[in-house]
Structures are given as structure tokens and as C-alpha cells.
NUDOBA-392770 format. One line per 4 residues: number of its first residue (from 0); their letters; for each residue x, y, z of N, C-alpha, C. Coordinates in pm, 1 decimal. Atoms other than C-alpha are relative to their C-alpha. Layout:
residues N
NUM> A> X:Y:Z:X:Y:Z:X:Y:Z ~ ...
***
This chain:
residues 224
0> MFKN> -63.3:-129.7:19.1:1133.1:-413.0:4082.9:-101.5:104.1:-43.1 ~ 96.7:-95.7:54.3:850.3:-249.0:3890.1:-92.6:51.7:109.9 ~ 93.9:-41.0:-104.1:612.5:-247.9:4186.0:68.6:89.6:102.8 ~ -74.9:-81.5:-95.8:879.9:-109.1:4418.6:23.3:140.5:-54.1
4> LLQF> -25.5:-130.2:61.6:966.6:169.8:4175.3:-127.9:81.1:-11.7 ~ 128.1:-68.6:13.3:601.8:249.3:4115.4:-43.9:56.3:135.3 ~ 35.7:-45.0:-134.0:546.2:273.1:4490.2:83.5:121.2:41.0 ~ -90.5:-110.2:-33.1:849.3:501.9:4526.2:-44.2:129.4:-67.0
8> WKGK> 40.0:-118.3:76.5:714.5:737.4:4260.2:-145.0:39.1:20.9 ~ 143.1:-23.0:-14.0:352.8:717.0:4369.1:-27.9:141.3:50.4 ~ 38.2:-134.0:-41.8:193.7:1059.7:4394.8:83.8:110.9:-58.8 ~ -84.7:-103.4:58.7:473.7:1239.7:4213.8:-61.1:47.4:-132.4
12> DFLT> 58.9:-56.4:121.6:356.5:1471.4:3936.9:61.5:-61.1:-125.3 ~ -69.6:55.0:116.9:617.4:1333.6:3698.9:-60.3:-133.6:-42.3 ~ 52.1:132.3:32.4:491.8:975.1:3718.4:-146.3:7.8:-42.3 ~ 142.0:-14.0:33.2:126.4:1078.7:3712.6:-17.9:46.2:-144.2
16> QVLE> 9.9:-53.9:136.5:175.6:1277.7:3391.2:44.8:-101.7:-103.2 ~ -53.0:98.5:95.4:384.0:1010.4:3220.1:-96.3:-117.0:-17.8 ~ 92.4:113.1:10.3:143.1:727.0:3302.5:-128.5:38.2:-72.8 ~ 120.7:-44.5:69.5:-152.3:931.5:3180.3:24.8:9.0:-150.3
20> EFKS> -33.5:-9.4:142.0:21.9:1003.4:2849.7:23.5:-138.2:-60.3 ~ -23.8:135.2:50.0:131.9:641.6:2816.5:-132.7:-74.8:-18.0 ~ 133.2:59.1:13.1:-224.4:526.2:2879.7:-68.7:49.2:-126.9 ~ 58.7:-56.7:122.3:-335.0:760.2:2599.2:61.6:-63.6:-123.9
24> MLEG> -65.1:68.1:112.8:-78.4:597.9:2367.9:-62.8:-137.3:-23.3 ~ 58.6:133.5:12.8:-220.1:252.2:2438.5:-144.1:6.8:-49.1 ~ 139.3:-15.1:43.7:-578.6:370.5:2396.3:-7.6:42.5:-146.5 ~ -1.5:-44.9:138.6:-494.7:545.9:2070.9:35.0:-111.2:-96.4
28> THEM> -40.5:108.9:89.8:-317.3:247.8:1918.0:-103.9:-111.1:-1.8 ~ 109.4:97.9:-3.0:-599.5:18.6:2031.4:-111.9:44.0:-93.9 ~ 102.2:-54.2:90.1:-845.5:244.5:1851.3:43.1:-16.6:-145.9 ~ -51.9:19.2:135.7:-624.7:237.4:1540.8:-18.3:-143.8:-44.7
32> FETV> 5.7:141.8:34.6:-606.6:-141.3:1547.5:-142.3:-44.4:-30.9 ~ 137.8:43.4:20.1:-980.2:-195.8:1584.1:-62.5:65.3:-122.9 ~ 54.9:-71.5:115.4:-1068.0:68.7:1325.2:50.4:-60.7:-131.0 ~ -58.4:57.9:120.9:-829.7:-78.9:1069.2:-54.8:-140.1:-23.9
36> CNKL> 51.8:135.9:16.4:-948.8:-436.2:1135.4:-143.9:1.1:-49.9 ~ 138.3:-9.3:47.5:-1310.1:-328.8:1082.3:-5.3:17.9:-151.1 ~ -5.9:-20.7:144.3:-1217.0:-214.0:733.4:65.6:-118.8:-70.3 ~ -78.9:103.7:66.6:-957.5:-477.5:646.9:-69.7:-134.9:-1.4
40> IYNK> 56.2:134.8:-13.2:-1136.7:-786.6:773.4:-149.3:-2.8:-29.4 ~ 145.9:3.7:8.0:-1504.5:-694.8:789.7:-57.0:95.8:-104.6 ~ 37.6:-88.6:110.5:-1509.9:-442.2:503.1:-102.6:105.1:41.2 ~ 88.7:-106.1:-47.6:-1686.0:-176.7:713.4:55.5:134.7:-46.8
44> EEKD> -44.7:-127.6:54.4:-1666.4:156.6:538.1:-8.6:109.6:106.6 ~ -1.0:-114.7:-90.8:-1577.1:468.2:735.0:55.1:120.6:-75.3 ~ -42.0:-120.9:69.8:-1553.5:816.6:594.8:130.5:52.7:60.3 ~ -129.2:-57.5:-41.2:-1201.7:964.6:608.2:78.1:-93.0:91.7
48> LEKR> -69.1:97.5:-83.8:-1063.0:643.6:755.9:150.8:23.1:1.3 ~ -146.0:-17.0:8.3:-709.6:706.3:632.1:44.6:119.5:83.8 ~ -35.3:-119.0:-78.2:-703.8:1054.3:784.9:-8.3:-29.0:149.7 ~ 15.9:33.1:-141.9:-831.0:920.2:1116.5:117.4:-84.1:49.7
52> VYDI> -110.5:89.3:-38.6:-565.7:646.4:1126.9:129.6:77.8:14.0 ~ -126.8:-73.4:-2.6:-280.9:881.8:1045.2:-1.1:112.7:103.0 ~ 8.6:-101.9:-105.5:-406.5:1152.8:1282.1:27.9:-61.7:137.2 ~ -25.5:67.9:-127.8:-409.5:905.6:1570.9:147.7:-35.2:11.7
56> DKNV> -141.8:36.3:-2.2:-63.7:783.4:1476.8:87.9:121.6:27.9 ~ -75.8:-123.9:-23.1:64.7:1140.0:1467.2:-6.6:39.7:146.8 ~ 15.7:-33.5:-141.3:-76.0:1199.9:1816.0:80.3:-94.9:88.7 ~ -77.9:99.3:-75.5:82.4:876.5:1945.2:148.7:33.7:-6.2
60> NQLQ> -141.0:-36.8:14.9:419.3:985.0:1806.5:34.5:122.2:85.2 ~ -25.1:-120.1:-80.1:386.2:1324.0:1976.2:1.9:-33.2:149.4 ~ 0.7:42.7:-139.8:299.4:1157.6:2307.2:131.7:-67.5:36.3 ~ -129.4:64.1:-25.1:612.1:945.2:2277.2:109.4:104.5:20.5
64> KDIR> -99.2:-106.4:-12.3:821.4:1258.3:2224.0:-15.7:75.2:132.0 ~ 25.9:-71.6:-125.0:654.8:1432.5:2519.3:49.1:-79.5:120.4 ~ -43.2:85.0:-111.6:720.2:1136.7:2750.1:152.9:-4.4:7.3 ~ -146.6:0.8:1.0:1082.7:1114.1:2640.6:56.3:131.6:53.7
68> KRII> -45.8:-131.2:-46.1:1123.8:1486.9:2701.5:-14.3:11.4:151.0 ~ 21.8:-4.6:-144.8:973.9:1456.3:3049.7:106.8:-82.9:73.3 ~ -97.1:88.0:-64.3:1207.8:1167.8:3132.3:138.7:64.3:1.3 ~ -131.5:-63.0:9.2:1517.8:1350.9:3010.9:10.4:119.3:95.1
72> EHLS> -0.3:-115.8:-89.8:1422.3:1666.6:3199.3:5.1:-44.8:145.6 ~ 2.2:51.8:-136.3:1351.9:1464.1:3512.7:139.4:-48.1:41.7 ~ -132.4:52.3:-32.7:1690.3:1289.4:3498.0:104.9:110.2:6.7 ~ -96.3:-110.4:-4.5:1872.0:1615.7:3431.2:-5.0:72.9:133.6
76> LQPS> 15.6:-63.7:-130.7:1733.7:1748.2:3759.7:43.4:-93.3:112.9 ~ -37.2:98.8:-102.0:1792.5:1425.0:3952.0:74.3:-115.2:-67.3 ~ -73.0:98.8:79.7:2062.0:1234.5:3759.9:28.0:-133.2:68.1 ~ -30.9:123.9:-71.0:2122.2:975.2:4031.4:-124.2:-69.7:54.1
80> VDVS> 124.9:53.0:-54.8:1756.0:905.4:4107.0:-90.9:-49.4:-113.0 ~ 104.7:48.6:90.8:1492.2:697.8:3928.0:51.6:-44.3:-136.6 ~ -55.9:38.1:130.1:1726.0:579.4:3650.3:-66.9:-125.9:-53.5 ~ 58.5:126.9:44.4:1582.3:227.1:3637.6:-140.4:18.2:-56.7
84> MSLL> 136.3:-22.9:46.5:1222.8:342.3:3607.3:0.2:81.6:-128.5 ~ -8.0:-82.6:120.5:1321.8:601.5:3347.4:37.1:-84.9:-120.9 ~ -39.0:88.8:109.9:1493.3:336.8:3134.2:-114.9:-91.9:-38.3 ~ 115.5:85.3:27.4:1188.8:110.8:3168.6:-103.9:75.5:-82.0
88> LMSV> 99.8:-79.5:72.7:956.6:387.9:3054.1:45.1:29.5:-142.0 ~ -53.6:-23.7:133.8:1183.9:470.0:2760.0:-24.2:-121.1:-89.8 ~ 17.4:123.3:76.7:1158.4:106.9:2652.4:-145.1:-23.1:-40.0 ~ 139.6:34.1:30.1:782.2:62.0:2678.6:-67.8:103.6:-89.3
92> VKDA> 63.0:-98.6:89.1:692.6:391.9:2508.4:39.4:-26.3:-145.8 ~ -38.9:37.3:136.2:889.8:272.2:2206.0:-87.0:-114.0:-50.7 ~ 90.7:108.7:38.4:683.3:-46.2:2204.3:-137.6:54.4:-35.8 ~ 131.5:-57.8:27.3:364.0:159.6:2220.2:-1.1:72.3:-133.8
96> ERLG> -9.5:-69.7:129.7:481.4:371.3:1926.0:-0.7:-99.9:-115.2 ~ -4.4:102.1:104.5:549.9:55.8:1725.1:-137.9:-62.0:-23.7 ~ 136.8:48.9:18.4:190.6:-58.3:1786.2:-72.2:84.4:-104.4 ~ 59.9:-88.0:100.3:82.4:244.8:1585.0:54.8:-27.8:-139.0
100> DYSK> -60.9:28.5:130.2:327.8:164.5:1306.7:-57.6:-126.9:-62.2 ~ 53.0:125.3:55.4:202.2:-192.1:1270.1:-148.6:10.1:-32.5 ~ 140.6:-23.7:36.1:-158.5:-75.8:1273.5:-8.5:72.9:-133.6 ~ -7.1:-66.9:131.1:-67.5:156.4:985.7:34.9:-101.5:-109.0
104> NLFQ> -35.1:104.4:97.0:93.2:-141.0:811.2:-122.2:-83.9:-37.1 ~ 124.0:73.7:27.9:-236.2:-328.7:845.2:-91.6:81.1:-89.5 ~ 83.4:-85.3:84.7:-417.1:-32.5:695.4:49.1:-3.8:-145.3 ~ -55.4:4.6:134.7:-182.2:-44.1:395.9:-41.6:-126.6:-74.2
108> VTKF> 44.8:124.7:62.8:-290.9:-404.6:335.0:-135.9:19.5:-66.0 ~ 131.0:-24.6:61.1:-642.1:-272.1:264.5:15.2:52.6:-142.0 ~ -23.3:-55.5:133.8:-492.0:-97.7:-38.4:59.4:-102.7:-95.5 ~ -58.9:104.6:84.0:-317.7:-412.3:-161.6:-104.9:-98.6:-50.6
112> LDKP> 100.7:101.1:34.1:-633.2:-625.6:-171.7:-66.7:27.8:-134.2 ~ 73.3:-13.0:126.4:-784.2:-687.3:-513.7:-150.2:2.8:22.6 ~ 142.3:5.9:-34.7:-1119.6:-756.2:-348.7:-9.8:-18.0:151.8 ~ 14.2:15.7:-145.1:-1261.9:-765.4:5.7:38.5:-139.6:47.9
116> VDMD> -41.1:127.6:-58.8:-1136.0:-1039.9:235.8:-116.7:-99.2:-1.2 ~ 97.5:108.3:-3.2:-1320.4:-1369.8:194.0:-11.4:-47.4:145.1 ~ 14.4:27.5:-142.2:-1461.1:-1424.1:544.4:16.1:-148.5:33.0 ~ -16.9:142.7:-26.3:-1472.8:-1803.3:514.8:147.8:-36.9:3.6
120> KYRD> -143.7:27.1:2.8:-1104.6:-1812.8:421.8:69.1:62.4:121.1 ~ -59.7:-67.1:-115.7:-1019.2:-1563.4:694.6:-24.8:-81.2:127.4 ~ 32.4:76.2:-121.2:-1200.2:-1762.5:964.3:75.4:-132.3:3.1 ~ -71.8:127.0:6.8:-1037.7:-2084.8:844.2:146.1:17.0:40.5
124> LFNS> -141.1:-23.5:-29.7:-690.4:-1932.5:874.3:21.5:63.5:138.1 ~ -27.0:-82.0:-117.4:-717.6:-1682.9:1159.3:-92.8:-24.5:118.7 ~ 101.6:15.6:-102.9:-1027.8:-1780.0:1354.4:-33.0:137.7:57.6 ~ 36.7:-128.2:-61.4:-1065.2:-1488.6:1599.7:122.5:74.9:52.5
128> IDKE> -123.4:-60.2:-49.5:-705.8:-1366.0:1633.9:-14.2:151.1:18.9 ~ 13.6:-145.8:-14.3:-801.7:-1002.2:1576.0:-73.3:36.5:129.7 ~ 73.2:-26.0:-124.1:-1051.4:-1017.7:1865.3:88.1:-29.5:122.0 ~ -88.7:35.9:-110.7:-793.5:-1184.8:2087.1:107.7:106.3:20.8
132> ISKL> -99.5:-106.6:-12.4:-536.4:-916.1:2012.3:-64.0:124.1:60.5 ~ 70.1:-113.7:-58.3:-795.6:-650.5:2094.5:-12.1:-17.1:151.2 ~ 6.1:27.8:-144.3:-840.5:-816.3:2434.8:138.7:15.2:62.7 ~ -136.9:-12.3:-50.2:-461.6:-827.0:2472.9:35.9:146.6:24.0
136> FDDT> -18.8:-143.3:-23.7:-459.7:-447.8:2437.8:-52.9:37.4:138.9 ~ 61.2:-32.0:-129.3:-695.9:-423.0:2736.6:80.7:-59.4:115.9 ~ -76.2:66.3:-106.0:-499.7:-674.2:2944.2:135.8:66.9:21.5 ~ -130.6:-64.7:-10.3:-170.4:-500.1:2866.9:-11.4:132.7:73.8
140> KKAF> 20.3:-129.1:-67.0:-304.3:-162.2:2974.3:-19.3:-20.5:149.8 ~ 23.5:26.5:-141.5:-428.3:-306.8:3302.6:126.2:-52.1:68.0 ~ -122.3:56.1:-57.4:-106.4:-501.4:3358.5:98.9:109.8:34.5 ~ -100.2:-104.2:-21.6:109.8:-191.8:3324.3:-50.1:110.0:92.5
144> IESD> 49.4:-114.5:-76.7:-102.3:90.4:3462.1:-32.1:-39.5:144.0 ~ 38.5:44.5:-133.7:-226.9:-115.4:3758.2:105.3:-90.0:64.7 ~ -105.7:88.8:-49.5:97.0:-315.0:3802.3:-57.9:-136.5:39.5 ~ 69.3:126.3:-25.3:-109.5:-634.2:3775.4:86.4:-115.2:-52.6
148> EGKA> -89.7:107.8:41.2:134.0:-927.1:3771.3:-76.8:-115.8:-63.7 ~ 80.7:106.9:57.5:-145.0:-1176.0:3700.6:-32.6:26.6:-145.9 ~ 29.5:-37.7:138.8:-245.0:-987.5:3384.7:126.0:-9.1:-85.2 ~ -126.3:5.3:74.0:121.5:-966.5:3284.1:34.1:-143.2:-39.7
152> VKSW> -27.8:140.9:28.8:169.9:-1342.8:3308.9:-99.0:-53.3:-103.5 ~ 102.4:43.5:94.4:-158.1:-1403.0:3125.2:30.0:50.5:-140.3 ~ -34.3:-57.2:130.0:-48.4:-1169.7:2844.6:114.7:-76.7:-63.5 ~ -115.4:77.8:44.9:277.6:-1360.7:2817.0:-46.0:-130.5:-64.2
156> EYER> 49.6:128.4:49.9:93.3:-1691.1:2773.8:-85.8:19.0:-125.1 ~ 90.0:-30.6:111.5:-160.8:-1536.1:2536.3:79.6:26.1:-127.0 ~ -82.6:-35.0:115.2:109.8:-1396.1:2308.6:63.4:-123.6:-60.6 ~ -63.3:121.8:50.1:280.5:-1733.6:2282.1:-95.0:-76.8:-91.0
160> DIAK> 99.6:70.4:81.4:-40.0:-1891.2:2149.5:-23.1:72.7:-132.0 ~ 22.6:-78.7:121.9:-98.8:-1607.5:1900.1:118.2:-13.6:-95.3 ~ -119.9:9.3:83.2:261.6:-1623.5:1775.7:6.6:-135.4:-71.1 ~ -3.1:133.9:59.4:242.8:-1999.6:1717.9:-103.3:-12.1:-111.7
164> RCDK> 106.3:8.8:100.1:-85.1:-1967.2:1530.7:33.7:81.9:-124.5 ~ -39.5:-81.2:115.4:50.4:-1687.7:1310.5:106.5:-71.7:-83.1 ~ -101.9:77.5:72.6:350.7:-1904.4:1221.3:-64.8:-113.8:-78.7 ~ 70.6:107.9:69.4:115.2:-2190.3:1132.6:-75.2:52.3:-122.1
168> ILEK> 70.3:-61.4:112.9:-85.0:-1956.1:910.1:95.5:17.0:-117.9 ~ -98.7:-18.5:107.2:229.6:-1874.8:712.2:33.6:-133.6:-65.4 ~ -26.5:133.1:55.7:300.7:-2247.2:670.1:-113.8:-42.9:-92.6 ~ 115.9:36.6:82.1:-52.0:-2305.1:540.5:-2.7:79.3:-130.1
172> LAKS> 3.9:-85.5:119.0:-30.2:-2010.9:301.6:106.7:-40.6:-101.7 ~ -108.5:40.5:88.9:299.5:-2134.5:159.6:-37.9:-123.6:-82.3 ~ 40.7:123.6:68.0:128.2:-2460.5:62.7:-140.3:10.1:-61.3 ~ 138.1:-16.0:45.9:-209.0:-2315.5:-38.5:-7.1:25.4:-150.2
176> DLSV> 23.4:-31.8:140.7:-362.3:-2267.0:-380.6:-74.0:133.3:-13.9 ~ 60.9:-131.9:6.8:-486.6:-1917.6:-300.4:68.1:83.3:-108.1 ~ -62.4:-91.2:95.3:-424.7:-1641.5:-550.9:118.4:69.2:66.2 ~ -116.9:-69.8:-54.2:-98.4:-1452.9:-511.6:-43.3:117.0:86.3
180> NEAV> 45.6:-117.0:-74.2:-286.2:-1144.5:-398.4:-53.4:-38.6:137.9 ~ 56.2:42.4:-127.9:-480.7:-1326.9:-127.1:108.6:-52.0:92.7 ~ -104.3:60.8:-82.2:-179.9:-1523.5:-4.4:92.9:105.9:58.8 ~ -89.9:-105.4:-47.4:42.4:-1215.8:18.7:-68.1:85.0:107.0
184> CFAL> 70.7:-84.4:-96.5:-221.0:-1008.2:198.9:-25.2:-72.9:131.2 ~ 17.8:77.5:-122.4:-301.6:-1285.8:446.1:133.2:-16.6:74.1 ~ -132.2:15.3:-62.0:70.9:-1337.7:507.8:40.7:128.3:72.6 ~ -31.3:-127.6:-64.1:117.5:-968.6:581.4:-83.1:18.8:127.0
188> MARH> 85.7:-12.2:-118.0:-176.7:-975.1:819.7:53.2:-85.8:114.3 ~ -53.3:89.3:-103.8:-31.9:-1274.0:1005.9:126.2:58.4:61.9 ~ -125.0:-58.7:-49.1:305.5:-1104.3:1031.8:-26.8:121.2:90.0 ~ 28.0:-120.6:-78.4:160.9:-774.7:1157.4:-72.2:-34.1:130.1
192> FKRI> 67.0:44.0:-122.1:-70.6:-949.9:1405.5:103.0:-51.4:101.6 ~ -101.7:57.6:-88.7:227.5:-1138.9:1547.7:84.9:109.1:63.8 ~ -85.5:-106.0:-53.3:437.0:-823.4:1587.2:-77.0:89.3:99.0 ~ 80.4:-79.4:-93.5:152.6:-628.7:1751.5:-11.1:-73.0:133.3
196> AAHL> 9.0:78.4:-124.0:105.2:-910.6:2004.4:132.7:1.7:74.7 ~ -131.9:0.5:-63.8:480.0:-915.4:2070.9:28.5:132.9:70.4 ~ -24.5:-130.4:-62.2:501.2:-541.2:2138.9:-91.2:22.1:120.5 ~ 88.3:-9.3:-116.2:198.9:-557.3:2368.2:57.7:-79.0:117.7
200> TNIA> -55.2:84.0:-105.8:365.5:-837.0:2560.8:129.8:56.7:55.6 ~ -117.3:-71.5:-52.0:690.0:-641.0:2584.9:-41.4:97.4:109.5 ~ 49.1:-97.6:-97.6:489.5:-375.8:2767.9:-50.1:-70.7:125.5 ~ 58.7:69.5:-114.6:297.5:-617.9:2989.7:106.6:-66.0:87.3
204> TSVI> -99.7:74.1:-77.9:602.6:-821.5:3092.9:101.6:90.7:67.9 ~ -88.3:-92.5:-72.0:790.7:-509.0:3202.0:-35.9:4.6:147.8 ~ 46.5:3.4:-138.1:586.3:-552.0:3519.8:68.9:-112.1:78.4 ~ -50.4:118.5:-70.4:747.8:-888.9:3601.2:143.6:-38.3:-35.7
208> LPLA> -136.2:35.6:40.5:1084.0:-904.1:3419.2:101.9:100.6:51.4 ~ -107.7:-94.2:-32.5:1416.3:-754.5:3529.8:23.1:94.2:-117.0 ~ -20.7:-101.9:103.1:1510.4:-439.3:3338.5:84.8:-52.5:-115.4 ~ -90.6:49.3:103.7:1789.8:-618.8:3149.5:-67.2:-98.0:-95.5
212> DLDY> 68.6:99.7:82.3:1541.2:-876.0:3013.9:-115.4:57.4:-82.0 ~ 107.8:-59.2:79.2:1292.1:-629.6:2863.5:26.4:-21.5:-148.1 ~ -4.5:27.3:143.7:1218.1:-708.8:2495.7:52.5:-140.1:-30.4 ~ -52.6:133.7:23.1:1361.4:-1058.7:2545.5:-81.1:-103.6:77.5
216> FDEK> 83.7:91.1:-77.1:1064.9:-1228.8:2707.7:-3.6:-139.3:-60.7 ~ -2.8:131.8:64.1:1082.4:-1510.8:2449.3:117.7:-82.7:50.2 ~ -118.5:70.0:-48.3:1436.0:-1600.3:2556.6:-16.8:-36.7:146.7 ~ 23.4:26.2:-141.1:1339.2:-1572.3:2922.0:-97.3:-117.6:16.4
220> RRED> 99.2:107.3:-7.8:1042.3:-1802.0:2858.7:65.0:-136.0:-28.6 ~ -68.8:124.7:32.8:1266.3:-2064.5:2697.0:89.6:-46.2:115.5 ~ -84.9:33.5:-113.0:1504.0:-2049.3:2993.6:-80.7:-62.3:113.0 ~ 85.9:49.1:-108.5:1217.3:-2105.9:3234.8:-62.5:-134.4:-34.8
***
């Protein structure tokens, strides 16, 4: 369905503008994620980091509003045309906006820490999940913008592995002898990593799932 709709809209100013703005949302939230992880995990200092994070988030929110406005205006002019694609876009732009929210949540963890993250403990628990999620951002963008079904399926499989590992991290933390501060901060990181991966996969799987199954790729996966 996605490829057919994309082909139908190909070359139309409306779709070109929306996809460009949506691409900017994904690029902005990817930048937020990597910037926050550099501080949170690797303790890399950056001047005015908080302002940068919140400025990007503000821009992402405005892009979401602009896209929604374009969709509503488009449907008001052609109410019986392009409804399916419009609903799909409404869904994925919300996922992109949530990526910014969870990146902000990760930034807030930097303020909860009593001391910088212990890298040995981080590697033992998380290994390279942050790097894998960063790659998932790239794969998701390609899957959606280029209508790449292979990337979409790969993202689906990738997210499942990340989600399982994040759940295992929580189990380990519940039984660990880490300080309360460390355990809580690591738990929050695991939770936010899992949700970011899930929202990225919601976007990627919109390329291959029926409209009614968007946001329910986990249930669809269990059925298959």
C-alpha cells in the first residue's frame, strides 16, 4: 500500500514538502539522541547543551505542526483523495515527535546522576545499544523516505533484539547491588532506549504494514 500511495503522489508539491519536513524531524531527533548520549554515557562536555537540545526539540515540534497543517489543508481541498496516506503521515509524524521527547528524557537523566556513568558498568549492562539505536535512526530514515522494504524488515528485527536486551537489563538491575542512584539512572536509560527503538520501528514498518496495524507491529510479529 505504501509504495502504491507514494507512487501516486510522486512529484506532487504536497508530498515533496511533507517528506522533506519529516526527514528534518528524523535528522533533528537523531542529532538530539547522539548529542545527549555523548554527555550522558561518555561524559563529553558541550557548551549550552541544554539549550541546543531544547531548541532542536522545539523545531521538531513545529515541524510536526506544519506537517499536520499541510495534511489538513490538503484533505480540505480533496476530501475524498489521499486519505490513507494522510492518516499514515499523521501517525508517523507523532512517532517522530516522541523521539524528541524521549531524547529529552535521556537528557534529564544526566541531571539525576550523582557522578558520571561508570563505563565498565555501562558496557557490562548495555554493550553498544546506543550505537545500535543510532544506526536504527539511519535505517528508519532510509526505509521510509526511500520506501525500502528490506530496511523496514531489518529495523523490525533489530528493534526486537534491542527490546529484549533492555528488558534483561531491568532484570539484572533489580537483582544488582548497585547504588540506588546508579540503578535508577540505568533503568531509566534502558526504558528510554527501548521506547526510542519502538518509535523508530513504528515509522519503518509503516512501509510494510497495513494502515490498521500501524503502532502494533509487536502484535503483528507474534501473529506471524
